[in-house]
C-alpha positions in Angstrom: 35.3 -81.2 8.8 36.2 -84.2 6.7 34.2 -85.1 3.6 34.1 -88.6 2.1 33.5 -89.1 -1.6 32.5 -92.5 -2.9 31.4 -93.5 -6.4 32.4 -94.5 -9.8 34.6 -92.7 -12.3 31.9 -92.0 -14.8 30.4 -88.4 -14.3 27.1 -89.4 -15.9 24.7 -91.4 -13.7 22.6 -94.0 -15.5 19.2 -95.1 -14.4 19.1 -98.9 -13.5 17.2 -101.3 -15.8 13.8 -101.7 -14.3 13.9 -105.5 -15.2 17.2 -106.0 -13.2 16.9 -107.4 -9.7 19.5 -107.3 -6.9 20.1 -109.1 -3.7 20.5 -106.9 -0.6 23.2 -109.1 1.0 23.9 -106.7 3.9 24.7 -107.3 7.6 21.9 -106.7 10.2 22.1 -104.0 11.3 24.0 -102.3 8.5 25.9 -99.0 9.2 24.7 -96.1 7.3 28.1 -95.4 5.8 28.2 -99.0 4.3 24.7 -98.6 2.9 25.7 -95.4 1.1 28.8 -97.2 -0.3 26.6 -100.1 -1.5 24.1 -97.7 -3.2 27.0 -95.8 -4.8 28.3 -99.0 -6.4 25.0 -100.5 -7.5 23.4 -97.2 -8.8 26.6 -95.7 -10.2 26.2 -92.6 -8.0 29.0 -90.3 -6.9 28.2 -89.4 -3.3 29.8 -86.8 -1.0 29.0 -87.0 2.7 30.3 -85.8 6.1 31.2 -88.9 8.2 30.2 -87.0 11.4 26.6 -86.8 10.1 26.3 -90.6 9.5 28.7 -92.0 12.1 27.0 -94.3 14.6 23.7 -94.6 12.7 22.5 -98.1 11.7 19.5 -99.5 10.0 18.0 -103.0 9.7 16.9 -104.2 6.3 15.1 -107.6 6.0 15.0 -108.6 2.3 15.5 -112.4 1.8 14.2 -112.1 -1.8 15.7 -110.1 -4.6 14.2 -106.7 -5.3 14.0 -104.5 -8.5 17.2 -102.4 -8.9 15.2 -99.2 -9.6 13.7 -99.3 -6.1 17.1 -99.0 -4.4 17.1 -95.2 -4.8 13.7 -94.8 -3.1 15.0 -97.1 -0.3 18.0 -94.9 0.2 15.9 -91.8 0.3 13.5 -93.3 2.8 16.4 -94.4 5.1 18.0 -90.9 5.0 14.6 -89.2 5.6 14.1 -91.3 8.7 17.5 -90.0 9.9 16.7 -86.3 9.1 19.0 -86.4 6.0 18.5 -86.1 2.2 20.5 -87.1 -0.8 20.5 -84.0 -3.0 22.2 -83.2 -6.3 25.4 -81.2 -6.0 26.2 -78.2 -8.2 28.8 -80.2 -10.0 27.2 -82.5 -12.6 27.1 -86.2 -11.7 27.6 -85.7 -8.0 25.3 -86.0 -5.0 25.6 -84.7 -1.5 24.1 -85.9 1.8 22.7 -82.8 3.6 20.5 -82.1 6.6 16.7 -81.9 6.2 16.9 -78.2 7.2 18.6 -77.5 3.9 15.7 -79.1 2.0 14.6 -76.0 0.1 18.2 -75.0 -0.9 19.0 -78.5 -2.1 15.9 -79.0 -4.2 16.1 -79.2 -8.0 13.5 -78.0 -10.4 11.4 -80.9 -11.7 11.5 -81.6 -15.5 10.1 -84.3 -17.7 13.4 -85.9 -18.6 14.5 -87.0 -15.1 11.3 -86.9 -13.1 12.0 -90.5 -12.0 15.1 -89.6 -10.0 14.9 -89.4 -6.3 16.1 -86.6 -3.9 14.4 -83.3 -3.4 12.2 -81.6 -6.0 10.6 -78.2 -6.5 7.6 -78.4 -8.9 5.2 -75.8 -10.2 1.6 -76.8 -10.8 -1.0 -74.8 -12.8 -4.3 -74.8 -11.0 -7.0 -75.2 -13.6 -10.4 -74.7 -12.0 -9.1 -75.0 -8.5 -8.4 -72.0 -6.2 -4.9 -71.5 -4.9 -6.1 -71.5 -1.3 -8.0 -74.7 -1.7 -5.1 -76.5 -3.4 -2.7 -75.4 -0.7 -5.1 -76.8 2.0 -5.4 -80.1 0.1 -1.7 -80.8 -0.4 -0.4 -79.7 3.0 -1.2 -83.0 4.8 0.9 -84.9 2.3 4.1 -82.9 2.8 7.0 -84.0 5.0 6.4 -82.5 8.4 8.6 -79.4 9.2 10.4 -79.9 5.9 8.0 -79.8 2.9 7.0 -76.3 1.6 4.0 -75.2 -0.4 3.3 -71.7 -1.8 0.1 -70.6 -3.6 -0.4 -67.5 -5.8 -4.0 -66.6 -6.3 -3.4 -63.9 -9.0 -1.4 -66.3 -11.3 -3.2 -69.6 -10.3 0.2 -71.3 -9.6 1.1 -73.7 -6.8 4.8 -74.2 -5.8 5.7 -77.5 -3.9 9.1 -78.4 -2.5 9.6 -81.9 -0.9 11.1 -85.4 -1.4 10.6 -86.6 -4.9 8.3 -89.4 -3.8 6.0 -86.9 -2.0 6.0 -84.5 -5.0 4.9 -87.3 -7.3 2.1 -88.3 -4.9 0.9 -84.6 -4.8 1.0 -84.5 -8.6 -1.2 -87.6 -8.8 -3.6 -86.0 -6.2 -4.0 -82.8 -8.2 -4.5 -84.8 -11.5 -7.2 -86.8 -9.7 -8.9 -83.6 -8.6 -8.8 -82.2 -12.1 -10.3 -85.4 -13.5 -13.1 -85.2 -11.1 -13.8 -81.6 -12.0 -14.1 -82.4 -15.7 -12.1 -81.0 -18.7 -10.5 -77.5 -18.1 -10.5 -74.7 -20.7 -8.8 -71.4 -21.0 -10.4 -68.4 -22.7 -9.2 -64.8 -23.1 -11.6 -61.9 -23.0 -10.5 -58.6 -24.6 -11.7 -55.7 -22.5 -13.2 -52.9 -24.6 -14.4 -50.1 -22.3 -12.9 -50.6 -18.9 -9.4 -51.3 -17.5 -8.7 -55.0 -17.2 -7.8 -54.7 -13.5 -11.2 -53.0 -12.8 -13.1 -55.6 -14.8 -11.3 -58.5 -13.0 -12.3 -57.1 -9.6 -15.9 -56.7 -10.5 -16.0 -60.2 -12.2 -14.5 -61.9 -9.1 -17.0 -60.2 -6.9 -19.9 -61.5 -9.1 -18.4 -65.0 -9.4 -18.0 -65.1 -5.7 -21.7 -64.3 -5.2 -22.5 -67.3 -7.5 -26.1 -66.2 -8.1 -26.5 -67.3 -11.8 -23.3 -69.2 -12.4 -23.0 -72.8 -11.4 -19.9 -73.6 -9.5 -18.7 -70.0 -10.0 -15.8 -70.2 -7.4 -14.0 -72.7 -9.6 -13.3 -70.1 -12.3 -9.9 -68.4 -12.1 -9.2 -64.9 -13.4 -5.7 -63.7 -14.5 -5.2 -60.1 -15.6 -3.0 -59.2 -18.7 -2.6 -55.5 -18.2 -0.3 -54.7 -21.3 -3.0 -56.3 -23.6 -5.9 -55.1 -21.5 -7.5 -58.5 -21.3 -8.3 -61.2 -18.8 -7.7 -65.0 -18.9 -10.5 -67.2 -17.6 -9.6 -70.7 -16.3 -12.0 -73.5 -15.3 -14.6 -75.9 -16.5 -16.1 -75.3 -20.0 -19.6 -74.4 -18.7 -18.2 -72.2 -15.9 -15.9 -70.3 -18.3 -18.7 -69.7 -20.8 -20.9 -68.3 -18.1 -18.0 -66.1 -16.9 -17.5 -64.8 -20.4 -21.1 -63.8 -20.7 -20.9 -62.0 -17.3 -17.7 -60.2 -18.4 -19.5 -58.9 -21.6 -22.4 -57.6 -19.5 -20.0 -55.7 -17.2 -17.8 -54.3 -20.0 -20.2 -51.7 -21.4 -19.7 -48.1 -22.7 -20.0 -45.7 -19.8 -20.7 -42.7 -22.0 -17.8 -40.6 -20.7 -17.2 -37.5 -22.7 -14.4 -34.8 -22.3 -15.3 -31.1 -22.0 -13.2 -28.0 -21.3 -14.4 -25.4 -18.7 -13.2 -21.8 -18.7 -13.7 -19.3 -15.9 -13.9 -15.5 -15.6 -14.1 -14.8 -11.9 -12.9 -17.9 -10.1 -9.8 -20.0 -10.4 -9.8 -23.5 -12.0 -8.2 -25.0 -9.0 -10.8 -23.6 -6.6 -13.7 -24.7 -8.9 -12.3 -28.3 -9.2 -12.1 -28.6 -5.4 -15.7 -27.6 -5.0 -16.8 -29.9 -7.9 -15.0 -32.9 -6.4 -16.7 -32.3 -3.0 -20.1 -32.1 -4.7 -19.7 -35.3 -6.8 -18.0 -37.4 -4.1 -20.8 -36.5 -1.7 -23.4 -38.1 -3.9 -25.1 -41.3 -2.8 -23.9 -43.0 -6.0 -20.5 -41.5 -6.7 -20.3 -41.1 -10.6 -17.3 -42.1 -12.6 -15.3 -39.0 -13.8 -11.8 -37.7 -14.3 -10.6 -34.1 -14.1 -7.4 -32.1 -14.5 -6.5 -28.4 -14.3 -4.2 -26.6 -16.7 -2.8 -23.9 -14.5 -1.1 -22.0 -17.3 -4.4 -21.4 -19.2 -6.7 -21.5 -16.2 -9.0 -24.1 -17.6 -10.3 -27.5 -16.3 -10.8 -30.6 -18.4 -13.5 -33.0 -17.2 -14.3 -36.4 -18.6 -17.6 -37.7 -17.3 -21.1 -38.8 -18.4 -23.5 -36.2 -19.7 -25.5 -36.2 -16.5 -22.4 -35.2 -14.6 -21.6 -32.5 -17.1 -25.0 -31.0 -16.5 -24.5 -30.9 -12.7 -21.0 -29.3 -13.2 -22.3 -26.7 -15.6 -25.0 -25.7 -13.0 -22.3 -25.4 -10.3 -20.2 -23.2 -12.6 -23.1 -20.8 -13.1 -23.3 -20.3 -9.4 -19.6 -20.0 -8.5 -18.1 -18.2 -11.6 -19.7 -14.8 -10.8 -18.5 -11.4 -9.7 -17.8 -11.4 -6.0 -17.3 -8.8 -3.2 -14.2 -7.3 -1.9 -13.0 -10.4 -0.1 -12.5 -12.1 -3.5 -10.2 -9.3 -4.8 -6.8 -10.5 -6.0 -5.1 -7.6 -4.3 -4.9 -7.4 -0.5 -2.8 -5.3 1.9 -1.5 -6.8 5.2 -0.3 -4.3 7.8 2.7 -5.7 9.7 2.5 -4.6 13.4 5.3 -6.3 15.3 8.0 -7.2 12.7 9.6 -5.7 9.7 7.8 -6.3 6.4 11.0 -6.8 4.5 12.1 -9.5 7.0 8.9 -11.4 6.6 9.2 -11.2 2.9 12.7 -12.6 3.0 11.4 -15.5 5.1 8.7 -16.2 2.6 11.3 -16.1 -0.2 13.2 -18.8 1.6 10.1 -21.0 2.0 9.3 -20.7 -1.7 13.0 -21.5 -2.5 12.8 -19.1 -5.5 15.5 -16.5 -5.4 14.5 -14.7 -8.6 11.6 -12.2 -8.7 9.6 -11.7 -11.8 9.8 -8.4 -13.7 6.2 -8.6 -15.0 3.1 -9.8 -13.3 -0.2 -10.5 -15.1 -3.3 -10.0 -12.8 -5.9 -12.4 -14.2 -9.1 -10.6 -15.2 -11.6 -10.6 -18.0 -10.8 -12.6 -21.1 -9.5 -10.2 -23.8 -9.7 -7.1 -21.6 -6.7 -4.7 -21.7 -6.1 -2.2 -18.9 -3.6 0.5 -17.9 -0.1 -0.2 -16.8 0.4 0.6 -13.1 3.6 0.6 -11.0 3.1 -1.6 -8.0 3.2 0.2 -4.6 2.3 3.7 -6.1 -1.1 3.4 -7.7 -2.1 -0.2 -7.1 -3.8 0.8 -3.9 -6.2 3.0 -5.9 -7.7 0.0 -7.8 -11.3 -0.5 -6.8 -11.6 -3.7 -4.8 -13.4 -6.6 -6.5 -13.1 -5.1 -9.9 -12.0 -8.2 -11.9 -13.0 -6.7 -15.2 -9.6 -5.1 -15.6 -6.6 -6.9 -16.8 -3.4 -5.2 -15.7 0.3 -5.8 -16.0 2.6 -4.6 -13.3 6.0 -3.6 -14.6 9.3 -3.2 -12.9 8.9 -4.7 -9.5 12.7 -4.2 -9.0 13.3 -1.2 -11.3 14.2 2.3 -10.3 11.7 4.8 -9.3 11.2 8.3 -10.7 14.1 9.7 -8.7 16.5 7.1 -10.1 17.0 5.4 -6.7 16.3 1.6 -6.8 16.4 1.4 -3.0 13.1 3.4 -2.9 11.2 0.6 -4.8 9.5 -2.1 -2.7 11.1 -5.6 -2.6 9.1 -8.3 -4.4 8.9 -12.1 -4.5 7.2 -14.0 -7.3 5.8 -17.5 -6.5 4.0 -19.8 -8.9 0.6 -18.7 -7.5 1.2 -15.2 -6.1 3.3 -12.0 -6.1 4.3 -10.4 -2.8 5.7 -6.9 -2.3 7.0 -5.3 0.9 6.2 -1.5 1.1 8.8 -0.2 3.6 7.1 3.2 3.9 3.9 1.8 5.4 5.5 -1.5 6.7 2.9 -3.5 4.8 2.9 -6.5 2.6 0.9 -6.5 -0.7 -0.2 -9.9 -1.9 -1.6 -10.4 -5.4 -3.2 -13.9 -5.6 -6.4 -15.8 -5.8 -8.6 -15.8 -2.7 -7.7 -19.4 -1.8 -4.0 -18.5 -2.0 -4.6 -15.3 0.0 -5.8 -17.3 2.9 -2.6 -19.3 3.0 -0.4 -16.1 3.0 -2.7 -14.4 5.5 -2.1 -17.2 8.0 1.6 -17.3 7.3 2.0 -13.5 7.8 -0.1 -13.7 10.9 2.2 -16.3 12.4 5.4 -14.4 11.4 4.0 -11.1 12.7 4.0 -12.0 16.4 5.4 -9.8 19.1 8.7 -11.4 20.2 9.6 -11.6 23.8 12.2 -9.1 25.0 15.3 -9.6 27.1 16.6 -7.0 29.6 20.3 -7.4 29.9 22.0 -5.8 32.9 25.7 -5.3 32.3 28.0 -4.4 35.2 31.6 -3.4 34.4 34.0 -3.1 37.3 37.6 -1.8 36.9 40.1 -2.2 39.7 43.3 -0.1 39.4 46.2 -0.5 41.9 49.4 1.6 41.6 52.6 1.6 43.7 55.2 4.2 42.7 58.6 5.2 44.3 61.1 7.8 43.3 64.5 8.9 44.8 67.0 11.4 43.5 70.1 13.3 44.8 71.8 16.4 43.3 75.4 17.3 44.6 77.6 20.3 43.8 81.2 20.5 45.2 84.3 22.6 44.5 85.8 26.1 44.8 83.1 28.5 43.9 84.6 31.8 45.4 88.3 31.8 44.4 89.8 33.5 41.5 90.0 30.3 39.5 86.5 28.8 40.2 86.2 25.1 39.7 83.5 22.7 40.8 81.8 19.5 39.9 78.2 18.4 40.3 75.7 15.8 39.3 72.2 16.9 38.3 69.0 14.8 37.8 66.5 17.6 37.4 66.0 18.3 41.1 67.4 21.8 41.0 68.5 24.7 38.9 72.1 26.2 38.7 72.0 29.9 39.7 74.0 32.7 38.2 76.3 32.5 41.1 77.0 28.9 40.5 75.1 27.6 43.4 72.1 25.2 43.5 68.6 26.6 43.6 66.1 24.3 45.1 63.0 23.4 42.9 60.6 22.0 45.5 58.5 18.9 44.5 56.0 16.6 46.1 57.3 14.3 48.8 60.4 14.6 50.9 62.8 17.5 50.0 66.1 17.7 51.9 68.7 20.5 51.2 72.2 21.2 52.5 73.5 24.5 51.0 76.8 26.5 51.5 78.5 23.7 53.4 82.2 23.5 53.5 82.3 20.5 51.4 79.3 20.4 49.0 75.7 21.5 48.3 73.3 18.5 48.5 69.6 18.3 47.5 67.6 15.1 48.2 64.0 14.4 47.0 62.0 11.2 47.7 58.4 10.2 47.0 56.3 7.0 47.4 52.7 7.0 46.1 50.1 4.3 46.4 46.7 4.3 44.6 43.6 2.1 44.6 40.8 2.9 42.2 37.5 1.1 41.7 35.3 2.2 38.8 31.9 0.6 38.3 29.3 1.2 35.6 26.0 -0.7 35.2 24.2 0.0 32.0 21.0 -1.8 30.9 19.9 -2.6 27.4 16.6 -4.0 26.1 16.9 -6.4 23.2 14.3 -8.4 21.2 14.6 -12.1 21.0 17.2 -13.1 18.3 18.2 -9.5 17.9 21.6 -8.0 18.6 22.2 -5.2 21.1 25.5 -3.3 21.8 27.0 -1.1 24.4 30.1 1.0 23.7 32.3 3.5 25.6 34.9 4.8 23.2 37.7 7.5 23.5 38.7 9.2 20.2 42.3 10.3 19.7 42.7 13.0 17.0 45.2 12.3 14.2 46.6 15.0 12.0 49.0 15.0 9.0 51.6 17.6 8.1 52.2 18.6 4.5 55.4 20.5 4.0 55.2 23.5 1.6 57.7 25.9 0.2 56.8 28.7 2.5 55.0 27.0 5.3 53.7 23.6 6.6 50.0 22.7 6.5 48.5 20.6 9.3 45.4 18.6 8.2 43.0 16.8 10.5 42.7 13.2 9.5 40.0 12.0 12.0 40.0 10.0 15.2 41.5 6.8 16.3 39.2 5.2 18.8 39.8 2.9 21.7 37.4 1.8 24.5 35.0 -0.9 25.6 32.3 -2.4 23.4 29.9 -5.2 24.1 27.6 -7.0 21.7 24.9 -9.4 22.9 22.4 -11.6 21.0 19.8 -13.5 23.2 17.9 -16.6 22.0 15.0 -17.6 24.2 14.9 -21.4 24.5 12.3 -23.8 26.0 11.3 -23.3 29.6 13.2 -20.7 31.6 16.5 -21.0 29.7 18.1 -18.8 27.0 21.2 -18.9 24.9 23.3 -15.8 24.9 25.9 -14.9 22.3 28.2 -12.1 23.4 31.4 -10.4 22.3 33.4 -8.2 24.7 36.1 -6.0 23.1 38.6 -4.0 25.2 40.8 -1.5 23.5 43.2 1.0 25.2 46.0 3.3 24.2 49.2 1.8 25.8 51.6 4.7 25.5 52.6 7.9 23.8 52.6 8.4 20.1 55.9 8.0 18.3 55.4 11.4 16.5 52.8 14.2 16.5 51.1 12.9 13.3 50.8 9.3 14.4 48.3 7.7 16.7 49.5 6.2 20.0 49.9 2.4 20.2 46.7 0.6 20.9 46.1 -2.8 22.7 43.0 -4.9 21.9 41.5 -7.8 23.9 38.4 -9.7 22.7 36.3 -12.3 24.4 33.5 -14.2 22.5 31.4 -17.0 23.6 27.9 -18.8 23.4 26.4 -19.8 26.7 23.2 -21.3 27.9 21.9 -20.1 31.3 18.7 -19.9 33.3 16.5 -16.8 33.2 17.8 -14.2 35.6 21.2 -15.8 36.2 24.4 -13.9 36.0 27.6 -14.8 34.1 31.0 -13.4 34.8 33.1 -12.4 31.8 36.6 -11.1 32.4 39.0 -11.1 35.2 41.3 -9.6 32.6 44.4 -8.4 34.3 46.9 -5.9 33.1 50.1 -5.9 35.2 52.8 -3.2 34.6 56.2 -2.8 36.2 58.9 -0.4 35.3 62.2 0.7 37.0 64.2 3.6 35.6 67.7 4.5 37.0 69.7 7.5 36.0 73.3 7.3 37.5 76.8 8.7 37.3 79.2 6.3 35.8 81.3 4.3 38.2 80.2 6.2 41.3 76.6 5.4 40.6 77.4 1.7 40.6 79.2 1.4 44.0 76.9 -0.1 46.6 75.4 2.3 49.0 77.1 5.3 47.3 75.0 4.6 44.3 72.0 6.3 45.9 74.1 9.6 46.2 75.0 9.6 42.5 71.7 8.4 40.9 68.0 9.1 40.5 65.7 6.1 40.3 61.9 5.8 39.7 59.9 2.6 40.2 56.4 2.4 38.8 54.1 -0.7 39.4 50.4 -0.9 38.4 47.8 -3.6 38.2 44.5 -3.2 36.3 41.7 -5.8 36.5 38.4 -5.7 34.5 35.3 -7.7 35.4 32.1 -7.8 33.2 28.9 -9.2 34.7 25.9 -9.9 32.4 22.5 -10.8 33.7 19.7 -11.4 31.1 16.1 -11.4 32.2 13.3 -12.5 29.9 10.3 -10.1 29.8 7.3 -12.2 28.9 4.3 -10.1 30.0 2.0 -9.0 27.2 1.0 -5.8 29.1 4.7 -4.8 29.6 4.2 -4.8 33.4 7.6 -6.3 33.9 9.2 -3.6 31.7 7.4 -0.9 33.7 8.8 -2.4 36.9 12.4 -2.1 35.7 11.7 1.4 34.3 10.3 2.5 37.6 13.4 1.2 39.4 15.6 3.2 37.1 13.5 6.3 37.4 13.8 6.1 41.2 17.6 5.8 41.0 17.6 8.8 38.7 15.3 10.8 40.9 12.7 11.3 38.3 9.0 11.8 39.0 6.9 8.7 39.4 3.4 10.2 39.5 2.7 10.2 35.8 -1.0 9.4 35.0 -1.7 5.7 33.9 -4.8 4.2 32.4 -6.6 1.1 33.6 -4.1 -1.2 31.9 -1.2 0.6 33.4 0.0 2.5 30.3 0.9 6.2 30.5 -1.9 8.7 29.5 -1.1 11.8 27.5 -2.7 14.9 28.9 -3.2 18.2 26.9 -1.4 21.2 28.2 -2.2 24.9 27.6 0.7 27.0 26.5 0.2 30.8 26.8 
């Protein structure tokens, strides 16, 4: 984009003399670029414009006579406006820029008294004396440039903001002045509010002025709120403002509000305030009052008229009385399906308060002093509803009489209550006001729900395949009968040498071949090949609560001893067992629908050889598989396929002779052992949802049938076993 700047050197633009006239000696039609150059020279204006915006645009000006020089700027503005352009002041002093009419608001300058005769675009603020903002906006809108001029009215401040070409803004200013002149002289009066808030008085005053019953031309009075000074400003005609002042004085009267402190013996201040508000708000004419509760001292402060105080005092006489057992601050909640300590831990997390109080004051009669009782031992003996006793419970976390801190119940202190879990009775003791009791009762009821159970069937299958081969040859040769006996032999444990120097056969499994007393040598051959295939299957079941962990383990213990050498003898000490085996841990999480998440860990440990010494455990191999899976109810997952392959070949041979092909078999003993072990683990979780445990009885019946146990046990109508007395003689 190319910008063209035309103008004079002087950065300060001077207004033309109104008495000076000029001759518009321009061609017809005149290009817009030339007209801008002419205006820049005659008005001493520095102008920047984009040639692309004005190229090709022309205008015809018919002016045979001379015209005043001060009208040339208005002429330029009118020509540019007809082309959708405007001549606006640039950010740099003394410069002007030709911009599109879409940028009217951004190009506008704030109007002031010193240069109000300049053209361009103006933004001017008008104070609406005696004229509503909405009415003023509707009056000036028709005079604005279509799709370009802007008007904004603020009813609370009584201000009108107008943005448009300077000529239009001056016309709107003249229009508003004419309207003010027709309405008469305007006055401003402040009224200092004595008994109400300025905001409240302004709302009531505007409602009364809008009605206009006793005030002439009431809607022409404007009201502005001064909150810091608690006063209102009235704008309008003199007669209307005087009438509005009189109306404000009649509204701003003393309401007779008096503060009073209310104390309670039997009920809580919070509960009483709630009931009081319901009573007062339900009145046909709701009275003016303000109340607050001091929780620390248990009092309520009420600021209200005397008539309201009498009604509140009557309500206190009816509510602040001794109540029955239901209003006792101490209640016991028996936990049926969960663990009381677990529920208490959940409540502790909700309260987000990890510290428990060491002392608890049970609110009772004012000034009364009672005995000190340890919570959980004698608190249950307190007569219900006896609020005349003021007790302090000491040592919620201290040690008991036997010195064991673990025997004490766990406690949680909240701002409104103290809760203790009694593990012996699996109960939760709550010390709180009746209203707070209802909250904890609902919370404990929701947490103490019987969780669904998951029956997990685990099938472990072990496949063991072995393939062993052994071959050995013993040979004895030489003169065994002469005077000088000499002979040679190779021995690999297949025989024994007799007293006569001959081989004695030691029979073994497999093939046994013997050649004895031959002319050349005695020969013993043994060969064995063994194959084995073993399949071991076990299918245990385990029943687990939702979100709980169950485990199955099959462990072999290897004893370990230590030897202590003494001066006279050695002492062997048993050091315990080293364990190896299979262990499985599973944690089910029941999800939405018929799905569940299963966390499992399968650990396989086995002894992989013989111990290096008698007092050391054998080497142990461990394999662990852990995972989290999501699967449908009743589906089976396969964990494992863990393979253990073992191959060993042992050759015992005579040097040199045992290395010659073919002959090596006559002078050696070889054993080849090959085994393969594969473990599969199948897990099938099934959700048991029936409240009457019918699904659990189904699986139990199936297991009893497999075990050959009796199935004719008596059941009641709901299908549960019935205990029957038996006579024992």
